[in-house]
Backbone as ProteinMPNN parsed JSONL, in Angstrom:
{"seq_chain_A": "MTVWDRPEPPTRPAPLDRERIVAAAIALADEGGLEAVSLRKVAARLDVGPMRLYGYISTKEELFDLMVDEVHTEIIAEEQPGDWREVLRVRAHRTRRAALRHEWLADLLGGRPALGPNALAAGEAVLAALDGLADIDTVMRAVETVNAYFTGAIRREIANLRAERATGLSVREWQRASGPHLSRMLATGRFPTVAKMVHDGTEVDAEESFATGLDWVLDAVAARLARPPA", "coords_chain_A": {"N_chain_A": [[0.848, -1.195, 0.0], [0.622, 2.176, -0.903], [1.767, 5.434, 0.219], [-0.176, 7.231, -0.483], [-2.471, 5.763, -0.456], [-3.032, 5.165, 2.17], [-5.092, 6.138, 4.833], [-5.108, 9.266, 6.649], [-4.289, 9.734, 10.142], [-6.732, 10.277, 12.802], [-7.671, 13.658, 13.674], [-5.754, 15.382, 16.087], [-5.194, 17.168, 19.241], [-2.936, 18.95, 18.722], [-2.607, 20.438, 15.658], [-1.992, 18.583, 12.718], [-1.015, 17.33, 9.586], [-0.492, 15.593, 6.457], [0.02, 17.485, 4.523], [1.121, 19.707, 5.917], [3.375, 18.463, 6.943], [4.804, 17.777, 4.623], [5.247, 20.318, 3.532], [6.955, 21.396, 5.487], [9.131, 19.658, 5.206], [9.949, 20.21, 2.577], [10.76, 22.863, 2.886], [12.968, 22.499, 4.58], [14.61, 20.989, 2.86], [14.997, 22.807, 0.777], [16.565, 24.62, 2.083], [18.836, 23.16, 2.931], [19.315, 20.908, 1.312], [18.68, 17.377, 0.508], [19.944, 15.947, 2.503], [19.424, 17.364, 4.732], [16.97, 16.649, 5.534], [14.995, 14.781, 7.655], [12.83, 12.602, 9.484], [12.889, 13.267, 12.157], [13.958, 15.885, 12.123], [12.009, 17.196, 10.646], [9.843, 16.915, 12.37], [10.774, 18.459, 14.505], [10.791, 20.964, 13.27], [8.079, 21.338, 13.045], [7.382, 21.394, 15.632], [6.534, 19.127, 17.067], [6.412, 15.814, 18.492], [8.647, 13.278, 17.238], [7.438, 10.736, 16.899], [4.842, 11.31, 16.297], [4.793, 11.758, 13.572], [4.942, 9.288, 12.373], [2.423, 8.249, 12.163], [1.527, 9.297, 9.842], [3.48, 9.062, 7.882], [5.629, 6.494, 6.918], [8.338, 6.063, 6.269], [11.429, 7.763, 5.392], [11.765, 7.698, 2.667], [9.138, 7.589, 1.715], [8.396, 10.143, 2.439], [10.043, 11.644, 0.732], [8.858, 10.893, -1.697], [6.362, 12.142, -1.433], [7.184, 14.799, -1.337], [8.277, 15.171, -3.904], [5.958, 14.814, -5.405], [4.459, 17.001, -4.573], [5.97, 19.13, -5.601], [5.45, 18.717, -8.236], [3.133, 20.113, -8.68], [4.016, 22.528, -9.541], [4.893, 21.966, -12.01], [2.932, 21.025, -13.696], [1.208, 22.341, -16.389], [-0.947, 25.178, -16.452], [-2.694, 25.655, -18.583], [-2.815, 23.37, -20.943], [-1.147, 23.298, -23.98], [-2.167, 22.463, -27.366], [-0.438, 21.25, -29.205], [1.789, 18.523, -29.509], [4.58, 18.773, -29.363], [4.862, 21.198, -28.062], [3.685, 20.631, -25.637], [5.503, 18.762, -24.531], [7.753, 20.394, -24.506], [6.993, 22.449, -22.735], [6.693, 20.882, -20.416], [9.369, 20.06, -19.98], [10.754, 22.535, -19.616], [9.39, 23.588, -17.414], [9.997, 21.669, -15.508], [12.752, 22.056, -15.309], [12.806, 24.709, -14.273], [11.523, 24.275, -11.837], [13.398, 22.631, -10.608], [15.509, 24.406, -10.344], [14.457, 26.076, -8.435], [14.124, 24.278, -6.382], [16.65, 22.652, -5.642], [17.244, 20.083, -4.748], [15.488, 18.444, -6.054], [16.677, 17.581, -8.392], [18.223, 15.451, -7.558], [16.408, 13.459, -7.25], [15.204, 12.975, -9.624], [14.598, 10.84, -12.415], [14.582, 8.326, -11.289], [12.617, 5.654, -10.005], [9.281, 5.552, -11.409], [7.233, 8.357, -10.623], [4.397, 8.217, -8.592], [2.438, 9.725, -7.436], [-0.596, 11.762, -7.256], [-0.303, 14.304, -8.531], [2.029, 13.998, -10.08], [1.18, 11.916, -11.727], [-0.845, 13.252, -13.097], [0.654, 15.096, -14.54], [2.088, 13.321, -16.158], [-0.04, 12.139, -17.546], [-0.963, 14.277, -19.102], [1.139, 14.612, -20.911], [1.276, 12.085, -22.224], [-1.294, 11.981, -23.297], [-1.168, 14.013, -25.173], [0.374, 12.864, -27.128], [-1.036, 10.674, -27.849], [-2.373, 8.497, -30.222], [-0.713, 9.289, -32.271], [1.171, 7.416, -32.784], [1.956, 3.931, -32.175], [1.54, 2.627, -28.819], [3.944, 1.766, -27.639], [5.915, 3.121, -29.1], [5.226, 5.741, -28.446], [5.778, 5.666, -25.695], [8.59, 5.286, -25.751], [9.311, 7.672, -26.951], [8.578, 9.595, -25.0], [10.201, 8.725, -22.897], [12.713, 9.26, -24.006], [12.769, 12.087, -24.235], [12.444, 12.725, -21.529], [14.805, 11.596, -20.492], [16.695, 13.262, -21.665], [16.119, 15.881, -20.534], [16.36, 15.343, -17.834], [19.09, 14.609, -17.525], [20.306, 16.998, -18.425], [19.37, 18.86, -16.554], [20.428, 17.829, -14.166], [23.167, 18.162, -14.675], [23.336, 20.962, -14.841], [22.56, 21.718, -12.232], [24.599, 20.465, -10.813], [26.78, 22.027, -11.626], [26.067, 24.486, -10.497], [26.236, 23.824, -7.794], [28.944, 23.257, -7.636], [30.006, 25.778, -8.092], [29.247, 27.088, -5.732], [30.62, 25.526, -3.872], [33.307, 25.923, -4.526], [33.512, 28.626, -4.701], [33.913, 29.861, -7.059], [32.818, 31.255, -10.088], [31.644, 29.976, -13.283], [33.125, 31.246, -15.32], [35.253, 32.291, -13.836], [36.389, 29.909, -12.919], [37.163, 28.854, -15.373], [39.115, 30.712, -16.119], [40.973, 30.264, -14.069], [41.698, 27.663, -14.649], [42.789, 27.965, -17.086], [45.692, 28.168, -17.751], [46.615, 25.487, -17.379], [44.967, 24.126, -19.244], [45.814, 25.37, -21.605], [48.489, 24.499, -21.771], [48.063, 21.747, -22.132], [46.675, 21.719, -24.599], [48.623, 22.739, -26.222], [50.265, 20.617, -26.722], [49.368, 19.374, -28.95], [47.921, 17.066, -29.011], [45.216, 17.12, -28.789], [43.468, 18.151, -30.988], [40.786, 18.591, -31.818], [39.451, 19.293, -29.488], [40.855, 21.656, -29.025], [39.96, 23.175, -31.18], [37.278, 23.473, -30.487], [37.564, 24.974, -28.108], [38.776, 27.342, -29.038], [37.221, 28.228, -31.215], [34.549, 27.689, -30.744], [31.198, 28.694, -29.789], [30.147, 30.072, -26.805], [27.349, 29.516, -24.758], [24.656, 30.386, -22.497], [23.254, 28.478, -19.722], [20.463, 28.21, -19.951], [19.919, 28.713, -22.675], [21.426, 26.672, -23.843], [20.054, 24.45, -22.829], [17.506, 24.782, -24.028], [18.147, 24.621, -26.762], [19.231, 22.009, -27.03], [16.954, 20.571, -26.261], [15.171, 21.185, -28.358], [16.48, 19.873, -30.466], [16.239, 17.205, -29.646], [13.452, 16.954, -29.693], [13.042, 17.324, -32.418], [14.143, 14.95, -33.394], [12.419, 13.079, -32.245], [10.053, 13.83, -33.557], [10.712, 13.133, -36.188], [10.851, 10.371, -35.92], [8.222, 9.76, -35.184], [6.954, 10.437, -37.53], [7.709, 8.485, -39.234], [6.619, 5.78, -41.253], [4.78, 2.949, -39.979], [6.507, -0.148, -39.374]], "CA_chain_A": [[0.0, 0.0, 0.0], [1.427, 3.393, -0.979], [1.436, 6.473, 1.198], [-1.401, 7.917, -0.913], [-3.605, 4.878, -0.191], [-3.294, 5.055, 3.601], [-5.774, 7.328, 5.389], [-4.4, 9.974, 7.703], [-4.86, 9.495, 11.471], [-7.707, 11.291, 13.245], [-7.105, 14.923, 14.155], [-5.453, 15.447, 17.52], [-5.176, 18.566, 19.691], [-1.974, 19.735, 17.944], [-2.955, 20.177, 14.261], [-0.933, 17.99, 11.911], [-1.474, 16.54, 8.455], [0.601, 15.36, 5.506], [0.327, 18.738, 3.818], [2.048, 20.478, 6.746], [4.622, 17.699, 7.038], [5.514, 17.909, 3.348], [5.699, 21.713, 3.42], [8.125, 21.553, 6.355], [10.24, 18.903, 4.61], [10.421, 20.962, 1.409], [11.484, 24.027, 3.391], [14.272, 22.017, 5.045], [15.406, 20.589, 1.697], [15.383, 24.031, 0.062], [17.626, 25.274, 2.861], [20.058, 22.374, 3.123], [19.389, 19.699, 0.51], [17.999, 16.203, 1.04], [20.605, 15.49, 3.717], [18.872, 18.135, 5.856], [15.615, 16.17, 5.793], [14.759, 13.537, 8.386], [11.563, 12.706, 10.198], [13.143, 13.97, 13.412], [14.112, 17.314, 11.853], [10.698, 17.717, 10.252], [9.044, 17.015, 13.597], [11.254, 19.616, 15.253], [10.316, 22.166, 12.57], [6.645, 21.463, 13.307], [7.226, 21.448, 17.084], [5.804, 17.953, 17.54], [7.286, 14.675, 18.727], [8.894, 12.494, 16.017], [6.524, 9.613, 16.754], [3.588, 11.78, 15.688], [4.883, 11.702, 12.126], [4.822, 7.922, 11.867], [1.031, 7.985, 11.823], [1.267, 9.855, 8.521], [4.541, 8.664, 6.958], [6.36, 5.373, 7.52], [9.777, 6.127, 6.006], [11.911, 8.978, 4.742], [11.539, 7.541, 1.233], [7.768, 8.024, 1.46], [8.395, 11.6, 2.534], [10.607, 12.138, -0.524], [7.827, 10.716, -2.728], [5.365, 13.194, -1.253], [7.81, 16.065, -1.702], [8.349, 15.224, -5.368], [4.614, 15.004, -5.946], [4.051, 18.376, -4.3], [6.651, 20.004, -6.558], [4.807, 18.547, -9.545], [2.113, 21.147, -8.876], [4.686, 23.623, -10.238], [5.286, 21.482, -13.329], [1.732, 20.882, -14.526], [0.822, 23.607, -17.011], [-2.333, 25.546, -16.182], [-3.424, 25.425, -19.822], [-1.98, 22.547, -21.802], [-1.287, 23.582, -25.411], [-2.619, 21.303, -28.127], [0.632, 20.64, -29.983], [2.548, 17.607, -28.647], [5.924, 19.313, -29.127], [4.78, 22.268, -27.071], [3.399, 19.989, -24.354], [6.759, 18.224, -24.016], [8.658, 21.513, -24.243], [6.535, 23.076, -21.491], [7.022, 19.963, -19.316], [10.81, 20.095, -19.746], [11.157, 23.831, -19.067], [8.823, 23.723, -16.073], [10.784, 20.809, -14.619], [14.028, 22.746, -15.067], [12.603, 25.847, -13.365], [11.23, 23.727, -10.511], [14.663, 22.149, -10.038], [16.316, 25.561, -9.949], [13.885, 26.558, -7.171], [14.291, 23.202, -5.401], [17.773, 21.923, -6.246], [17.195, 18.683, -4.335], [14.676, 17.685, -7.002], [17.578, 16.955, -9.368], [18.715, 14.193, -6.999], [15.328, 12.475, -7.239], [14.726, 12.769, -10.991], [15.173, 9.736, -13.176], [14.489, 7.048, -10.598], [11.363, 4.965, -10.263], [8.211, 6.483, -11.785], [6.497, 9.023, -9.55], [3.032, 7.695, -8.639], [1.495, 10.608, -6.768], [-1.637, 12.295, -8.15], [0.171, 15.415, -9.362], [2.949, 13.445, -11.064], [0.386, 11.172, -12.704], [-1.537, 14.235, -13.933], [1.648, 15.619, -15.484], [2.342, 12.263, -17.136], [-1.236, 11.971, -18.371], [-1.015, 15.365, -20.082], [2.137, 14.346, -21.949], [0.87, 10.912, -23.003], [-2.503, 12.321, -24.045], [-0.789, 14.848, -26.321], [0.981, 11.994, -28.144], [-1.93, 9.555, -28.107], [-2.884, 8.416, -31.58], [0.311, 9.628, -33.267], [1.941, 6.197, -33.03], [1.581, 2.891, -31.224], [1.844, 3.028, -27.445], [5.356, 1.538, -27.336], [6.667, 4.231, -29.686], [4.938, 6.913, -27.61], [6.534, 5.521, -24.452], [10.01, 5.526, -26.018], [9.468, 9.109, -27.218], [8.535, 10.302, -23.713], [11.417, 8.348, -22.159], [13.855, 9.948, -24.614], [12.727, 13.493, -23.822], [12.702, 12.763, -20.082], [16.223, 11.317, -20.263], [17.455, 14.469, -22.013], [16.035, 17.003, -19.595], [16.885, 14.912, -16.533], [20.545, 14.737, -17.569], [20.687, 18.402, -18.547], [19.088, 19.51, -15.276], [21.419, 17.378, -13.184], [24.453, 18.813, -14.989], [23.257, 22.377, -14.468], [22.563, 21.815, -10.77], [25.953, 20.106, -10.363], [27.629, 23.198, -11.847], [25.719, 25.485, -9.482], [26.795, 23.372, -6.517], [30.391, 23.41, -7.716], [30.283, 27.205, -7.916], [29.144, 27.412, -4.311], [31.647, 24.804, -3.122], [34.631, 26.474, -4.81], [33.482, 30.081, -4.674], [34.285, 30.344, -8.396], [31.843, 31.144, -11.163], [32.157, 29.202, -14.414], [34.18, 32.024, -15.997], [36.415, 32.345, -12.947], [37.005, 28.579, -12.966], [37.824, 28.735, -16.668], [40.356, 31.497, -16.085], [41.921, 29.589, -13.186], [42.14, 26.429, -15.297], [43.323, 28.3, -18.408], [47.09, 27.798, -17.992], [46.716, 24.031, -17.54], [44.366, 23.736, -20.516], [46.685, 25.846, -22.691], [49.627, 23.576, -21.866], [47.601, 20.484, -22.701], [46.346, 21.902, -26.008], [49.874, 23.012, -26.946], [50.921, 19.349, -27.078], [48.868, 18.929, -30.245], [47.246, 15.767, -28.887], [43.759, 17.292, -28.694], [43.146, 19.203, -31.954], [39.361, 18.897, -31.889], [39.159, 20.06, -28.279], [41.399, 22.993, -29.242], [39.05, 23.879, -32.093], [36.093, 23.844, -29.709], [37.928, 26.027, -27.161], [39.121, 28.594, -29.717], [36.242, 28.662, -32.212], [33.178, 27.42, -30.332], [30.427, 29.777, -29.186], [29.666, 29.725, -25.47], [25.997, 29.989, -24.477], [24.303, 30.158, -21.095], [22.611, 27.186, -19.45], [19.085, 28.192, -20.45], [19.949, 28.571, -24.131], [21.908, 25.325, -24.129], [18.956, 23.532, -22.53], [16.456, 24.938, -25.036], [18.639, 24.12, -28.054], [19.278, 20.555, -26.965], [15.587, 20.071, -26.224], [14.63, 21.263, -29.712], [17.084, 18.806, -31.265], [15.621, 15.939, -29.245], [12.084, 16.961, -30.197], [13.132, 17.097, -33.866], [14.396, 13.526, -33.597], [11.17, 12.4, -31.919], [9.121, 14.108, -34.644], [11.095, 12.326, -37.342], [10.479, 8.969, -35.63], [6.769, 9.657, -35.228], [6.511, 10.58, -38.921], [8.107, 7.3, -39.996], [5.512, 4.828, -41.344], [5.008, 1.737, -39.183], [7.202, -1.219, -40.082]], "C_chain_A": [[0.887, 1.25, 0.0], [0.965, 4.405, 0.059], [0.143, 7.182, 0.819], [-2.642, 7.075, -0.628], [-3.97, 4.795, 1.285], [-4.008, 6.306, 4.106], [-4.924, 7.975, 6.471], [-5.063, 9.672, 9.053], [-5.889, 10.563, 11.822], [-6.991, 12.541, 13.769], [-6.908, 14.868, 15.666], [-5.379, 16.919, 17.936], [-4.18, 19.436, 18.927], [-2.216, 19.436, 16.466], [-1.753, 19.65, 13.471], [-1.588, 17.231, 10.769], [-0.315, 16.41, 7.483], [0.982, 16.638, 4.777], [1.327, 19.579, 4.606], [3.4, 19.776, 6.846], [5.448, 17.889, 5.765], [6.044, 19.327, 3.167], [6.939, 21.947, 4.27], [9.339, 20.841, 5.767], [10.813, 19.635, 3.405], [11.22, 22.181, 1.854], [12.873, 23.619, 3.87], [15.171, 21.663, 3.861], [15.86, 21.799, 0.892], [16.536, 24.729, 0.775], [18.928, 24.486, 2.856], [20.185, 21.11, 2.314], [18.712, 18.52, 1.191], [18.637, 15.71, 2.332], [20.096, 16.243, 4.952], [17.49, 17.642, 6.26], [15.653, 14.831, 6.532], [13.441, 13.701, 9.11], [11.74, 13.466, 11.511], [13.25, 15.49, 13.187], [12.795, 17.948, 11.419], [9.811, 17.889, 11.476], [9.461, 18.23, 14.419], [10.778, 20.911, 14.609], [8.834, 22.42, 12.865], [6.327, 21.524, 14.802], [6.302, 20.332, 17.589], [6.819, 16.836, 17.795], [7.462, 13.853, 17.462], [7.904, 11.361, 15.814], [5.188, 10.032, 16.155], [3.611, 11.596, 14.182], [4.64, 10.301, 11.579], [3.373, 7.506, 11.633], [0.679, 8.432, 10.418], [2.241, 9.328, 7.467], [5.371, 7.576, 7.634], [7.87, 5.513, 7.392], [10.145, 7.463, 5.378], [11.684, 8.903, 3.239], [10.108, 7.939, 0.862], [7.671, 9.545, 1.512], [8.955, 12.209, 1.263], [9.581, 12.016, -1.659], [6.782, 11.824, -2.65], [5.917, 14.564, -1.64], [7.869, 16.231, -3.215], [6.962, 15.479, -5.943], [4.116, 16.423, -5.711], [4.709, 19.341, -5.296], [6.056, 19.86, -7.957], [3.649, 19.517, -9.748], [2.697, 22.352, -9.603], [5.019, 23.249, -11.68], [4.088, 21.359, -14.266], [1.351, 22.247, -15.087], [-0.649, 23.901, -16.724], [-3.199, 25.289, -17.421], [-2.519, 24.648, -20.755], [-2.209, 22.926, -23.263], [-1.627, 22.311, -26.173], [-1.527, 20.565, -28.871], [1.51, 19.775, -29.093], [3.943, 18.128, -28.36], [5.89, 20.36, -28.022], [4.487, 21.687, -25.679], [4.691, 19.463, -23.738], [7.752, 19.33, -23.694], [8.282, 22.202, -22.927], [6.914, 22.203, -20.299], [8.51, 20.064, -18.97], [11.23, 21.405, -19.094], [10.596, 24.044, -17.661], [9.58, 22.853, -15.073], [12.115, 21.466, -14.302], [13.84, 23.901, -14.079], [12.289, 25.368, -11.949], [12.511, 23.256, -9.836], [15.573, 23.3, -9.64], [15.774, 26.189, -8.658], [14.128, 25.568, -6.038], [15.409, 22.283, -5.903], [17.781, 20.445, -5.894], [16.391, 17.829, -5.301], [15.557, 16.96, -8.019], [18.082, 15.604, -8.872], [17.672, 13.088, -7.059], [14.73, 12.249, -8.621], [15.37, 11.527, -11.593], [15.141, 8.392, -12.487], [13.204, 6.324, -10.98], [10.268, 5.971, -10.611], [7.516, 7.067, -10.567], [5.022, 8.67, -9.685], [2.017, 8.558, -7.905], [0.5, 11.212, -7.747], [-1.167, 13.431, -9.047], [1.135, 14.933, -10.442], [2.197, 12.668, -12.135], [-0.374, 12.125, -13.63], [-0.589, 14.826, -14.969], [1.946, 14.585, -16.566], [1.167, 12.05, -18.076], [-1.295, 13.048, -19.461], [-0.05, 15.112, -21.231], [1.694, 13.184, -22.829], [-0.367, 11.218, -23.843], [-2.179, 13.141, -25.28], [-0.224, 14.012, -27.466], [0.057, 10.857, -28.565], [-2.48, 9.615, -29.53], [-1.87, 8.735, -32.662], [1.15, 8.418, -33.645], [1.437, 5.139, -32.053], [2.112, 3.26, -29.833], [3.307, 2.81, -27.094], [6.223, 2.656, -27.901], [6.455, 5.505, -28.873], [5.743, 6.846, -26.312], [8.013, 5.8, -24.655], [10.251, 7.012, -26.282], [9.51, 9.892, -25.909], [9.784, 9.991, -22.9], [12.636, 9.097, -22.692], [13.909, 11.413, -24.183], [13.033, 13.614, -22.331], [14.182, 12.537, -19.777], [17.067, 12.541, -20.592], [17.352, 15.516, -20.912], [16.498, 16.614, -18.194], [18.399, 15.075, -16.488], [20.996, 16.189, -17.616], [20.468, 19.143, -17.227], [20.114, 19.108, -14.232], [22.773, 18.027, -13.423], [24.437, 20.275, -14.556], [23.296, 22.55, -12.954], [23.941, 21.467, -10.217], [26.907, 21.279, -10.532], [27.343, 24.291, -10.812], [26.304, 25.104, -8.123], [28.305, 23.522, -6.504], [30.788, 24.873, -7.534], [30.242, 27.579, -6.437], [30.268, 26.764, -3.506], [33.022, 25.442, -3.299], [34.688, 27.984, -4.665], [33.843, 30.696, -6.013], [33.114, 30.199, -9.348], [32.454, 30.327, -12.294], [33.304, 29.942, -15.094], [35.436, 32.121, -15.136], [37.15, 31.008, -12.922], [37.756, 28.378, -14.281], [39.139, 29.503, -16.692], [41.403, 30.813, -15.216], [42.501, 28.33, -13.834], [42.835, 26.693, -16.628], [44.765, 27.881, -18.646], [47.276, 26.287, -18.193], [46.168, 23.596, -18.887], [45.242, 24.167, -21.682], [47.895, 24.932, -22.871], [49.223, 22.254, -22.508], [47.307, 20.62, -24.195], [47.601, 22.136, -26.839], [50.613, 21.735, -27.331], [50.483, 18.858, -28.444], [48.112, 17.618, -30.199], [45.727, 15.896, -28.934], [43.274, 18.373, -29.673], [41.668, 19.568, -32.005], [38.904, 19.663, -30.647], [39.657, 21.494, -28.443], [40.486, 23.816, -30.151], [37.801, 24.341, -31.345], [36.401, 25.03, -28.788], [38.114, 27.362, -27.87], [38.007, 29.123, -30.611], [34.789, 28.476, -31.789], [32.523, 28.626, -29.677], [29.882, 29.316, -27.838], [28.286, 30.327, -25.255], [25.672, 29.705, -23.016], [23.494, 28.871, -20.961], [21.205, 27.119, -20.028], [19.043, 28.004, -21.959], [20.421, 27.187, -24.543], [20.799, 24.3, -23.922], [17.903, 23.581, -23.63], [16.891, 24.378, -26.384], [18.672, 22.595, -28.073], [17.89, 19.946, -26.965], [14.956, 20.102, -27.612], [15.196, 20.16, -30.601], [16.462, 17.455, -30.925], [14.187, 15.862, -29.774], [12.053, 16.773, -31.711], [13.31, 15.613, -34.165], [13.127, 12.713, -33.303], [10.139, 12.607, -33.036], [9.429, 13.27, -35.869], [10.694, 10.864, -37.135], [8.98, 8.798, -35.69], [6.224, 9.724, -36.649], [6.844, 9.356, -39.754], [6.941, 6.322, -40.058], [5.818, 3.572, -40.544], [5.636, 0.634, -40.02], [6.227, -2.32, -40.47]], "O_chain_A": [[1.801, 1.363, 0.817], [-0.082, 4.249, 0.686], [-0.565, 7.683, 1.693], [-3.749, 7.61, -0.565], [-5.085, 4.401, 1.627], [-3.566, 7.421, 3.829], [-4.121, 7.312, 7.127], [-6.259, 9.388, 9.105], [-5.915, 11.63, 11.21], [-5.856, 12.475, 14.241], [-7.759, 14.384, 16.413], [-5.488, 17.812, 17.095], [-4.525, 20.545, 18.519], [-2.049, 18.291, 16.046], [-0.652, 20.194, 13.547], [-2.603, 16.562, 10.965], [0.726, 17.043, 7.662], [2.151, 16.843, 4.451], [2.277, 20.108, 4.031], [4.445, 20.426, 6.835], [6.653, 18.133, 5.831], [7.167, 19.515, 2.701], [7.873, 22.619, 3.834], [10.452, 21.363, 5.824], [12.03, 19.677, 3.227], [12.25, 22.496, 1.259], [13.851, 24.316, 3.598], [16.356, 21.998, 3.856], [16.98, 21.82, 0.38], [17.382, 25.356, 0.137], [20.007, 25.073, 2.784], [21.071, 20.299, 2.585], [18.226, 18.642, 2.315], [17.956, 15.121, 3.172], [20.315, 15.807, 6.082], [16.901, 18.151, 7.213], [16.275, 13.874, 6.071], [12.984, 14.823, 9.325], [10.856, 14.214, 11.929], [12.704, 16.279, 13.958], [12.497, 19.089, 11.775], [9.108, 18.891, 11.604], [8.617, 18.944, 14.961], [10.403, 21.852, 15.309], [8.391, 23.567, 12.926], [5.172, 21.682, 15.197], [5.419, 20.557, 18.417], [7.964, 16.923, 17.35], [6.521, 13.734, 16.677], [7.557, 11.048, 14.676], [4.481, 9.21, 15.573], [2.58, 11.311, 13.573], [4.182, 10.146, 10.447], [3.126, 6.502, 10.966], [-0.333, 8.01, 9.86], [1.876, 9.167, 6.302], [5.769, 7.722, 8.789], [8.608, 5.128, 8.299], [9.283, 8.197, 4.895], [11.436, 9.925, 2.599], [9.885, 8.554, -0.181], [6.951, 10.158, 0.724], [8.408, 13.189, 0.757], [9.449, 12.922, -2.481], [6.369, 12.374, -3.67], [5.201, 15.39, -2.206], [7.551, 17.296, -3.745], [6.811, 16.275, -6.87], [3.425, 16.986, -6.56], [4.059, 20.27, -5.777], [6.151, 20.779, -8.771], [3.222, 19.726, -10.883], [1.956, 23.119, -10.217], [5.384, 24.11, -12.48], [4.209, 21.561, -15.474], [1.191, 23.206, -14.331], [-1.49, 23.003, -16.748], [-4.307, 24.765, -17.31], [-1.561, 25.198, -21.299], [-3.343, 22.882, -23.739], [-1.4, 21.206, -25.679], [-1.666, 19.373, -29.144], [1.94, 20.225, -28.031], [4.453, 17.957, -27.253], [6.77, 20.406, -27.161], [4.982, 22.193, -24.672], [4.951, 19.688, -22.556], [8.508, 19.228, -22.728], [9.149, 22.5, -22.107], [7.398, 22.71, -19.287], [8.869, 20.145, -17.795], [11.982, 21.394, -18.12], [11.27, 24.625, -16.81], [9.781, 23.251, -13.926], [12.562, 21.441, -13.155], [14.632, 24.053, -13.149], [12.732, 25.974, -10.973], [12.694, 23.455, -8.635], [16.337, 23.174, -8.683], [16.533, 26.765, -7.88], [14.312, 25.959, -4.885], [15.137, 21.253, -6.52], [18.28, 19.632, -6.672], [16.588, 16.616, -5.363], [15.227, 15.858, -8.458], [18.34, 14.707, -9.675], [18.007, 11.91, -6.933], [13.838, 11.415, -8.777], [16.526, 11.207, -11.317], [15.625, 7.405, -13.042], [12.763, 6.376, -12.128], [10.315, 7.116, -10.162], [7.243, 6.36, -9.597], [4.449, 8.806, -10.766], [0.858, 8.168, -7.766], [0.733, 11.178, -8.955], [-1.583, 13.517, -10.202], [1.076, 15.393, -11.582], [2.535, 12.749, -13.316], [-0.531, 11.838, -14.817], [-0.964, 15.034, -16.123], [2.046, 14.924, -17.745], [1.356, 11.808, -19.268], [-1.639, 12.758, -20.607], [-0.378, 15.365, -22.39], [1.732, 13.289, -24.055], [-0.471, 10.759, -24.98], [-2.828, 12.994, -26.316], [-0.326, 14.396, -28.632], [0.34, 10.154, -29.535], [-2.983, 10.645, -29.977], [-2.122, 8.487, -33.841], [1.771, 8.397, -34.707], [0.59, 5.422, -31.205], [3.009, 4.091, -29.694], [3.87, 3.589, -26.325], [7.169, 3.094, -27.246], [7.399, 6.259, -28.639], [6.32, 7.844, -25.88], [8.635, 6.473, -23.832], [11.282, 7.552, -25.882], [10.373, 10.75, -25.724], [10.363, 10.884, -22.282], [13.494, 9.521, -21.918], [14.969, 11.918, -23.811], [13.787, 14.493, -21.916], [14.75, 13.202, -18.91], [18.038, 12.835, -19.894], [18.37, 15.989, -20.406], [16.978, 17.465, -17.445], [18.935, 15.617, -15.522], [21.948, 16.574, -16.936], [21.295, 19.965, -16.832], [20.616, 19.955, -13.493], [23.455, 18.403, -12.469], [25.405, 20.769, -13.977], [23.99, 23.432, -12.449], [24.405, 22.095, -9.265], [27.759, 21.507, -9.673], [28.263, 24.94, -10.314], [26.805, 25.959, -7.392], [28.887, 23.874, -5.478], [31.795, 25.17, -6.892], [31.11, 28.305, -5.952], [30.805, 27.367, -2.577], [33.811, 25.503, -2.357], [35.765, 28.562, -4.523], [34.056, 31.905, -6.108], [32.486, 29.142, -9.412], [33.646, 30.02, -12.267], [34.334, 29.346, -15.409], [36.552, 32.041, -15.649], [38.38, 30.971, -12.907], [38.846, 27.806, -14.304], [40.145, 29.021, -17.212], [42.581, 30.778, -15.57], [43.655, 27.976, -13.593], [43.401, 25.782, -17.234], [45.043, 27.275, -19.681], [48.016, 25.866, -19.082], [46.794, 22.809, -19.597], [45.4, 23.419, -22.646], [48.281, 24.627, -23.999], [49.957, 21.707, -23.33], [47.653, 19.733, -24.975], [47.648, 21.778, -28.016], [51.5, 21.772, -28.184], [51.152, 18.014, -29.04], [47.7, 17.105, -31.24], [45.025, 14.899, -29.099], [42.733, 19.393, -29.247], [41.328, 20.733, -32.213], [38.075, 20.569, -30.738], [38.973, 22.44, -28.051], [40.269, 25.005, -29.916], [37.326, 25.459, -31.544], [35.612, 25.97, -28.691], [37.669, 28.397, -27.375], [37.858, 30.336, -30.756], [33.889, 29.043, -32.409], [33.197, 29.472, -29.088], [29.226, 28.277, -27.753], [28.069, 31.506, -25.534], [26.33, 28.886, -22.373], [23.102, 28.259, -21.955], [20.799, 26.078, -20.543], [18.234, 27.231, -22.47], [19.885, 26.595, -25.48], [20.622, 23.393, -24.735], [17.456, 22.539, -24.11], [16.101, 23.733, -27.074], [18.197, 21.969, -29.021], [17.666, 18.915, -27.599], [14.281, 19.151, -28.005], [14.467, 19.576, -31.402], [16.19, 16.653, -31.818], [13.761, 14.811, -30.253], [11.14, 16.135, -32.236], [12.692, 15.084, -35.089], [12.805, 11.772, -34.03], [9.436, 11.671, -33.415], [8.52, 12.752, -36.518], [10.25, 10.2, -38.072], [8.501, 7.786, -36.2], [5.177, 9.151, -36.95], [6.325, 9.198, -40.859], [6.323, 6.048, -39.03], [6.976, 3.169, -40.436], [5.345, 0.49, -41.207], [6.626, -3.314, -41.076]]}, "name": "protein", "num_of_chains": 1, "seq": "MTVWDRPEPPTRPAPLDRERIVAAAIALADEGGLEAVSLRKVAARLDVGPMRLYGYISTKEELFDLMVDEVHTEIIAEEQPGDWREVLRVRAHRTRRAALRHEWLADLLGGRPALGPNALAAGEAVLAALDGLADIDTVMRAVETVNAYFTGAIRREIANLRAERATGLSVREWQRASGPHLSRMLATGRFPTVAKMVHDGTEVDAEESFATGLDWVLDAVAARLARPPA"}
């Protein structure tokens, strides 16, 4: 039985429910990452005894599931556009923005499917937009491909943000600090293609890189959907 299937305990004198528990857990995670979240710390934030929480949540993993589902309220578009490409694009960009607000989300993306009501609603909107364009297996592979792209891109972006905080160096400052080493390595002539990228490539910010890569993935999905069935 999942956490969504179990009824909440009866109301007691000190008000408590899963909504308040999840809100407190998200606040802790926003402040200090997933390592800052435990049932004991959430209970302390709510000024209740830790055992009170076990009537609502059995494990920390269930709490993480509830947190992810709550953040999905920020991912579901208020008005879903009719075009399947736009539906997938909106889903990807909203997920990225949610992860930038809640960096811990990047650590929980890409695992087992999220089964909460908000996550299922987000998934339903995406699958419905593709329904009828191809057989269900092709639709599933298309959604998996787009999800794999934005999950990887989001994790990379969040990892870079964390590295900036850990080192105190922005990307440009890190590049300048690493410049002498890279110049020595490129001067050996062993990495001509890397040298071409460094000297001739155009640097773009994370948002533009994300959008460009997403468009390329959507182009590939469109080409596959347009292919006649074997």
